[in-house]
N, C-alpha and C positions, 0 to 999 in steps of 0.2 A: 500562506493559503495556496492551495493547488486545485486542479480540476479533475484529476484522475485520468487525464489523457497522456499516455506515455509518449515522450518525445523521442527517446532513444533507449537502447539497452547498453549497459556497460559491463565491466567485469571487476571483481575484487582483485586489485593488484597486490595488496599486502595487508596484513593485520599485525599491528604491533601493540603489545601490552604496555600500558603506562600507568603504574601505580594502581592497578586494579581496574582501570578503564581501558578502552582500546582506541588506538589511532587506526582508522579505516581509510585505506587509499583506494580510490575507485578510478579505473580507466574509463573515461567519459564516453568513449565510442563516438557516435555521431552527434552527441550533445555539444553544442558550441559553447565552450567555456568563456568566450568573450562576453557573454551575457551574465556570467556568474562572477561575483567579486567575493573576496574574503569577507565573511560575515553574512553572506546571503544563505538562504535556505534552499535545500535541494531535497526532493523526495527520492529516497533510495528504497525501492520495493515497498513503498507506502509509508516509510518512516521519515519524518522531517529531521534532517541533519543540517548542521551549520558548517559551511565550507571554512576551514581554518587555514588552509594553504593550497595554492594552485601551482603545480609544476608541469608546464606544457599541457599535455592532454590528460593529466591526472589531478584530481582534487582530493584533499584529505578532510576528514571529519572526525571529531571526538565522539565516542559512543559511551554513554554513562552506564553504570551498573543497572539503573532502573530500566533503561532501554534494552540492555542485554537480557534482562529477565522477562520483560513484557512483550518482546518481539522475537522474530526469527533471527535477528542479527547475531545473536550469541552462537548460532550454529553455522555461521558463514565460514567458508574457507577460501583461500586464494584460488582464483579462476572461476568462481561462481558468477553466473550472469545475473544482472540486476536490472530492474526497471528504473528509469530516470525521468524526472520532470523538474524543471526549474520552477521557482515560485511564480505565482500569477502576478502580472503587472497590469496597471491601469490600461485599459484599451485592448488587452488580450481577449480572444474569444473564450467564452465559458462553454466548452464543448461537452464536458461531462457534468459533474455536480460539484458543489463546494466541498473541498476536502482539506482537513487541517494537517494531516500527517501525524496525528496523535493516535496511535494504534490502540484500539479498545481490548483486543484479545488476539491470541493466535488460534485460528480456526484449523480444523483438520479436514483434509479432503477425504470424504467417506466413500465416494464413488464417482466414476466418470464414464461416459459412454457416448458414442456417436449419435447425432440427431440430424439426419440428412447430411448436409455439408458442414454442419457445425458440431461442437462438442457441448454436452451438458455436464456440468460439474455440481456435485452435491457436497456441501460443507457442513460440518457439525460445529456448533458454537457452545460456549458455556451457557447454562440455563438462564442466567441473569440477563443475558444480552438478547435472547430470542425475541423478547417483547418489542424491541426496537426495529425488527426486520419485518417489512410488509411486502406482500406481493405487488409487483410493479413499482416498488420503491427503489431507491438507489442504495448501493453499498460499494465499498472500496476494498478490493482484494489485491494485496501486494502492489498497491499504487494504481490499480486499474479501476476506473469507474464502470460499474456494471448494474444492470437491472435485475432485480429479483424476480424469478419466475414463480416459484412456489415456496411455501413455508410449511413444514410438517414437524411437529415436536421440536427437537433441538436442531433440526437441519433446515437448510434452505438450498435452492437450486438456482444456478445462473446459466446462461447460454453464452458460449464463446464462438463468435463468428470466425471464419477462416483468417481474416485479416488480423484480428486480435491474437489468435492462436500463433500466428507467424511472427508478429512484431513485438510481442511481450514474452515474459518468461512463463506465463500461465500454461502454455503448451508443454512445458517441461515437468509440471507437477505430477507426482505419482500418488496413487491411493495411499493414505497414511501420512502424507507429508503435511507439514504445517504451513500456514499462510497468514500474513498480517491482515487483520480485518479491522476496518473502521466503519462504524455504523453511520447512518445519515445524521448530520448535525441537527437538522430540523426536528427529528424525533426526540433527541435528547433535550433540546430546549423546550419543546412543547410539554414534555413530562414535568420539567422544572416549573413551568409557568402555571400549569393546570390547577394544582392545589391552591395557589395564591388567588387564582381567578375565582374559585369556588367560595373562598372566604369573604369575598367582597359583596 
């Protein structure tokens, strides 16, 4: 479990194919790997990965075919900057919202423009997921917890303040680029429970 508060950005050090899967090596940057052990989860641009090996300031993770198909990780190349967050521990502050690291879809950045000192980003989602996105609700994009400003058709908008623009990779997204999107867990569970509640 994560919070969507990026601790550091790292870079893809190498990508090695292993029987159809990938071994992804990540330079951890300012992320203190002393708090990450083999077997621990780390959010890499919103994708929950398990650390399989730690070599100094680099950690390795296996990426399955399912993850390659359902996220942007399949398009990663060496040198790419990524958002990093270690898993939530008891007593850690919950600064964003509860995030699982299980990506629901790859959204597309449809537009971006300046809004005073901030940036406004408009993303397009698959139609089936739009129902889970609500104005002023939470959403996670590339591992960053954000508040939804507006929803229209298949698109939603978020606002990126200067700090987020600088310390995450969201400031590097270009129109047409894909981003890992995870909807709010609460919305998904409410939908699951509602039919059962009506039957009682």
